[in-house]
N, CA and C of each residue as an Amber inpcrd file, in Angstrom:
protein
   285
   0.8470000  -1.1800000   0.0000000   0.0000000   0.0000000   0.0000000
   0.8920000   1.2420000   0.0000000   0.4810000   2.2640000  -0.7270000
   1.2580000   3.4940000  -0.8160000   1.1310000   4.2870000   0.4830000
   2.2520000   4.9170000   0.8810000   2.1770000   5.7580000   2.0780000
   1.6030000   7.1250000   1.7190000   1.3490000   7.9400000   2.7430000
   0.7170000   9.2410000   2.5000000   1.5940000  10.1650000   1.6610000
   2.9080000  10.0770000   1.8390000   3.8040000  10.8910000   1.0340000
   3.7130000  10.5280000  -0.4340000   3.6170000   9.2320000  -0.7170000
   3.5060000   8.7660000  -2.0910000   2.1990000   9.2370000  -2.7090000
   1.1190000   9.1450000  -1.9630000  -0.1810000   9.5890000  -2.4600000
  -0.1610000  11.1060000  -2.6640000   0.4170000  11.8260000  -1.7120000
   0.5200000  13.2780000  -1.8540000   1.3230000  13.6700000  -3.0750000
   2.4220000  12.9560000  -3.3060000   3.2430000  13.2460000  -4.4790000
   2.4700000  12.9580000  -5.7530000   1.7460000  11.8600000  -5.7930000
   0.9810000  11.5090000  -7.0000000  -0.0780000  12.5660000  -7.3070000
  -0.7410000  13.0590000  -6.2830000  -1.7460000  14.1070000  -6.4830000
  -1.0820000  15.3800000  -6.9840000   0.0250000  15.7620000  -6.3580000
   0.7260000  16.9800000  -6.7610000   1.2690000  16.8710000  -8.1910000
   1.8880000  15.7460000  -8.5120000   2.4490000  15.5510000  -9.8500000
   1.3410000  15.4940000 -10.8980000   0.2330000  14.8590000 -10.5680000
  -0.8960000  14.7990000 -11.4960000  -1.4830000  16.1690000 -11.7730000
  -1.6260000  16.9600000 -10.7280000  -2.1510000  18.3200000 -10.9010000
  -1.1940000  19.1760000 -11.7250000   0.1030000  19.0290000 -11.4740000
   1.0970000  19.7970000 -12.2270000   1.0930000  19.3850000 -13.6980000
   1.0210000  18.0890000 -13.9630000   0.9990000  17.6090000 -15.3460000
  -0.2640000  18.0700000 -16.0630000  -1.3950000  18.0420000 -15.3650000
  -2.6520000  18.5060000 -15.9620000  -2.5570000  19.9890000 -16.3150000
  -2.0790000  20.7970000 -15.3830000  -1.9640000  22.2390000 -15.6210000
  -0.9660000  22.5090000 -16.7460000   0.1610000  21.8020000 -16.7310000
   1.1530000  21.9740000 -17.7850000   0.6010000  21.5900000 -19.1480000
  -0.1640000  20.5040000 -19.1990000  -0.7740000  20.0760000 -20.4570000
  -1.8020000  21.0600000 -20.9660000  -2.5880000  21.6170000 -20.0500000
  -3.6060000  22.6010000 -20.4380000  -2.9490000  23.8300000 -21.0580000
  -1.9380000  24.3480000 -20.3860000  -1.2330000  25.5330000 -20.8950000
  -0.5200000  25.2030000 -22.1990000   0.1100000  24.0390000 -22.2620000
   0.8450000  23.6490000 -23.4680000  -0.0890000  23.5660000 -24.6720000
  -1.2650000  22.9900000 -24.4930000  -2.2010000  22.8780000 -25.6230000
  -2.5910000  24.2520000 -26.1410000  -2.8470000  25.1800000 -25.2280000
  -3.1990000  26.5460000 -25.6460000  -2.0410000  27.2030000 -26.4110000
  -0.8290000  27.0600000 -25.8820000   0.3470000  27.6720000 -26.5080000
   0.6320000  27.0390000 -27.8740000   0.5550000  25.7060000 -27.9500000
   0.8230000  25.0050000 -29.2050000  -0.2170000  25.3790000 -30.2520000
  -1.4700000  25.4540000 -29.8560000  -2.5350000  25.8400000 -30.7850000
  -2.3120000  27.2620000 -31.2950000  -1.9610000  28.1730000 -30.3960000
  -1.6980000  29.5510000 -30.8010000  -0.5050000  29.6240000 -31.7520000
   0.5580000  28.8870000 -31.4500000   1.7450000  28.8740000 -32.3170000
   1.4140000  28.2790000 -33.6800000   0.5770000  27.2640000 -33.7100000
   0.1750000  26.6400000 -34.9840000  -0.5840000  27.6580000 -35.8320000
  -1.5390000  28.3540000 -35.2070000  -2.3240000  29.3670000 -35.9220000
  -1.4240000  30.4610000 -36.4770000  -0.4690000  30.8990000 -35.6650000
   0.4190000  31.9890000 -36.0700000   1.3510000  31.5540000 -37.2050000
   1.8590000  30.3240000 -37.1520000   2.8240000  29.8790000 -38.1570000
   2.1750000  29.3960000 -39.4490000   0.9700000  28.8030000 -39.3670000
   0.3250000  28.2850000 -40.5740000  -0.7600000  29.2070000 -41.1020000
  -1.2670000  30.0810000 -40.2610000  -2.3430000  30.9710000 -40.6740000
  -3.7140000  30.3250000 -40.6380000  -3.8150000  29.1080000 -40.1100000
  -5.1300000  28.4610000 -40.0110000  -5.2250000  27.6480000 -38.7250000
  -6.4550000  27.2420000 -38.4200000  -6.7220000  26.4510000 -37.2240000
  -6.0560000  25.0780000 -37.3510000  -5.6370000  24.5010000 -36.2280000
  -5.1070000  23.1330000 -36.2840000  -6.2350000  22.1550000 -36.6150000
  -5.8970000  21.0030000 -37.1670000  -6.9570000  20.0420000 -37.4920000
  -7.6400000  19.5290000 -36.2250000  -8.9760000  19.5280000 -36.2400000
  -9.7140000  19.0400000 -35.0820000  -9.7650000  17.5170000 -35.0660000
  -9.6650000  16.9080000 -36.2400000  -9.6620000  15.4530000 -36.3400000
  -8.5970000  15.0340000 -37.3580000  -7.3440000  14.9400000 -36.9230000
  -6.2650000  14.6030000 -37.8450000  -6.4260000  13.2290000 -38.5060000
  -7.2230000  12.3280000 -37.9280000  -7.4300000  11.0010000 -38.4980000
  -8.3110000  11.0230000 -39.7390000  -9.0270000  12.1140000 -39.9420000
  -9.9580000  12.2140000 -41.0580000  -9.2130000  12.2410000 -42.3940000
  -9.7160000  11.4990000 -43.3790000  -9.1020000  11.5410000 -44.7120000
  -9.2260000  12.9120000 -45.3840000 -10.1070000  13.7710000 -44.8600000
 -10.2680000  15.1160000 -45.4200000  -9.1140000  16.0380000 -45.0460000
  -8.3300000  15.6680000 -44.0420000  -7.1740000  16.4620000 -43.6080000
  -5.9540000  15.9570000 -44.3680000  -5.1840000  16.8870000 -44.9360000
  -3.9780000  16.5000000 -45.6690000  -3.0420000  15.7130000 -44.7480000
  -2.4050000  14.6860000 -45.2920000  -1.5330000  13.8340000 -44.4870000
  -0.3950000  14.6380000 -43.8720000   0.1900000  15.5470000 -44.6360000
   1.3020000  16.3400000 -44.0980000   0.8370000  17.2100000 -42.9330000
  -0.3520000  17.7680000 -43.0390000  -0.8880000  18.5930000 -41.9570000
  -1.1830000  17.7320000 -40.7270000  -1.7760000  16.5670000 -40.9250000
  -2.0970000  15.6730000 -39.8160000  -0.8190000  15.1990000 -39.1170000
   0.1880000  14.8160000 -39.8860000   1.4520000  14.3730000 -39.2990000
   2.1560000  15.5070000 -38.5790000   2.1680000  16.6700000 -39.1870000
   2.7880000  17.8380000 -38.5560000   2.1440000  18.1640000 -37.2230000
   0.8200000  18.1640000 -37.1970000   0.0920000  18.4540000 -35.9630000
   0.3770000  17.3930000 -34.9050000   0.3920000  16.1220000 -35.3100000
   0.6530000  15.0390000 -34.3640000   2.0480000  15.1600000 -33.7540000
   3.0340000  15.4650000 -34.5650000   4.4060000  15.5880000 -34.0660000
   4.5340000  16.7890000 -33.1300000   4.0400000  17.9300000 -33.5780000
   4.1420000  19.1510000 -32.7670000   3.4040000  18.9730000 -31.4420000
   2.2120000  18.4260000 -31.4930000   1.4240000  18.2540000 -30.2700000
   2.0600000  17.2010000 -29.3570000   2.5100000  16.1010000 -29.9190000
   3.1150000  15.0470000 -29.1030000   4.3770000  15.5100000 -28.3980000
   5.2680000  16.1380000 -29.1480000   6.5210000  16.6220000 -28.5570000
   6.2320000  17.7420000 -27.5480000   5.3690000  18.6580000 -27.9230000
   5.0420000  19.7740000 -27.0300000   4.4130000  19.3240000 -25.7240000
   3.5020000  18.3760000 -25.7920000   2.8410000  17.8930000 -24.5760000
   3.8150000  17.1240000 -23.6930000   4.7000000  16.3390000 -24.2970000
   5.6630000  15.5870000 -23.4880000   6.6570000  16.5280000 -22.8140000
   7.0820000  17.5630000 -23.5180000   7.9780000  18.5540000 -22.9100000
   7.2750000  19.2480000 -21.7470000   6.0180000  19.6220000 -21.9420000
   5.2530000  20.2790000 -20.8710000   5.1080000  19.3630000 -19.6660000
   4.8170000  18.0760000 -19.8900000   4.6820000  17.1260000 -18.7970000
   6.0000000  16.9680000 -18.0430000   7.0850000  16.8620000 -18.7780000
   8.4040000  16.7190000 -18.1690000   8.7520000  17.9360000 -17.3150000
   8.5660000  19.1210000 -17.8590000   8.8920000  20.3440000 -17.1170000
   7.9920000  20.5120000 -15.8930000   6.7040000  20.1930000 -16.0380000
   5.7790000  20.3120000 -14.9070000   6.1400000  19.3280000 -13.8030000
   6.4960000  18.1000000 -14.1600000   6.8580000  17.1020000 -13.1580000
   8.1500000  17.4830000 -12.4530000   9.1240000  18.0000000 -13.1940000
  10.3810000  18.4310000 -12.5760000  10.1450000  19.6020000 -11.6240000
   9.2970000  20.5540000 -12.0340000   8.9910000  21.6940000 -11.1640000
   8.2600000  21.2270000  -9.9040000   7.3350000  20.2870000 -10.0740000
   6.6130000  19.7540000  -8.9100000   7.5750000  19.0240000  -7.9750000
   8.5330000  18.2960000  -8.5250000   9.5150000  17.5790000  -7.6930000
  10.3780000  18.5610000  -6.9060000  10.7590000  19.6820000  -7.5420000
  11.5280000  20.7090000  -6.8180000  10.7110000  21.2890000  -5.6720000
   9.4430000  21.5750000  -5.9230000   8.5790000  22.1170000  -4.8690000
   8.3630000  21.0880000  -3.7650000   8.2100000  19.8410000  -4.1380000
   8.0470000  18.7670000  -3.1500000   9.2780000  18.6990000  -2.2520000
  10.4580000  18.7710000  -2.8780000  11.7090000  18.7060000  -2.1140000
  11.8390000  19.9110000  -1.1800000  11.4060000  21.0870000  -1.6250000
  11.4380000  22.2650000  -0.7520000  10.5340000  22.0710000   0.4570000
   9.3740000  21.4710000   0.2410000   8.4100000  21.3000000   1.3200000
   8.7190000  20.1550000   2.2600000   9.2920000  19.0760000   1.7280000
   9.5180000  17.8910000   2.5550000  10.9810000  17.6710000   2.9090000
  11.8710000  18.3540000   2.2160000  13.2890000  18.1720000   2.4790000
  13.9360000  17.0690000   1.6550000  13.1510000  16.3650000   0.8630000
  13.7150000  15.3150000   0.0090000  12.8390000  15.1010000  -1.2240000
  13.4690000  14.5650000  -2.2540000  12.7290000  14.2530000  -3.4710000
  11.8110000  13.0580000  -3.2360000  10.7630000  12.9260000  -4.0540000
   9.9460000  11.7090000  -3.9800000  10.8390000  10.4800000  -4.1990000
  10.4740000   9.3520000  -3.6190000  11.3460000   8.1670000  -3.5950000
  11.7850000   7.6950000  -4.9730000  10.9580000   7.7690000  -5.9840000
  11.3520000   7.2500000  -7.2920000  12.2960000   8.1880000  -8.0580000
  12.5980000   9.3750000  -7.5310000  13.5460000  10.2920000  -8.1460000
  14.9610000  10.0950000  -7.6140000  15.0820000   9.4190000  -6.5140000
  16.3810000   9.2380000  -5.8860000  17.2360000   8.2800000  -6.7160000
  18.5470000   8.5940000  -6.7830000  19.4710000   7.7230000  -7.4910000
  20.4960000   7.1690000  -6.5090000  21.0870000   6.0670000  -6.8740000
  22.1160000   5.4270000  -6.0330000  23.4950000   5.7600000  -6.5740000
  23.7700000   7.0170000  -6.8120000  25.0550000   7.4180000  -7.3960000
  26.1200000   7.6260000  -6.3530000
């Protein structure tokens, strides 16, 4: 069974990842509009969307969301360490 610190970390990391993903989607969508001059595809799987546009959107969104998740989790881990005095257990290394 997970201890309270583990549960607290999971809640904090989940909230940070959610917030980071929300902001990232808005930023990526705005950047797409600015660079292409049109809205991003709402359904990239549709045959009506050009393959290059669908692939471009998938790559940009996938990379952007993963970067946002990574940065949000790292920031949450730093805040966790400030509050508890140590990183969550799965961040520790045996170096």
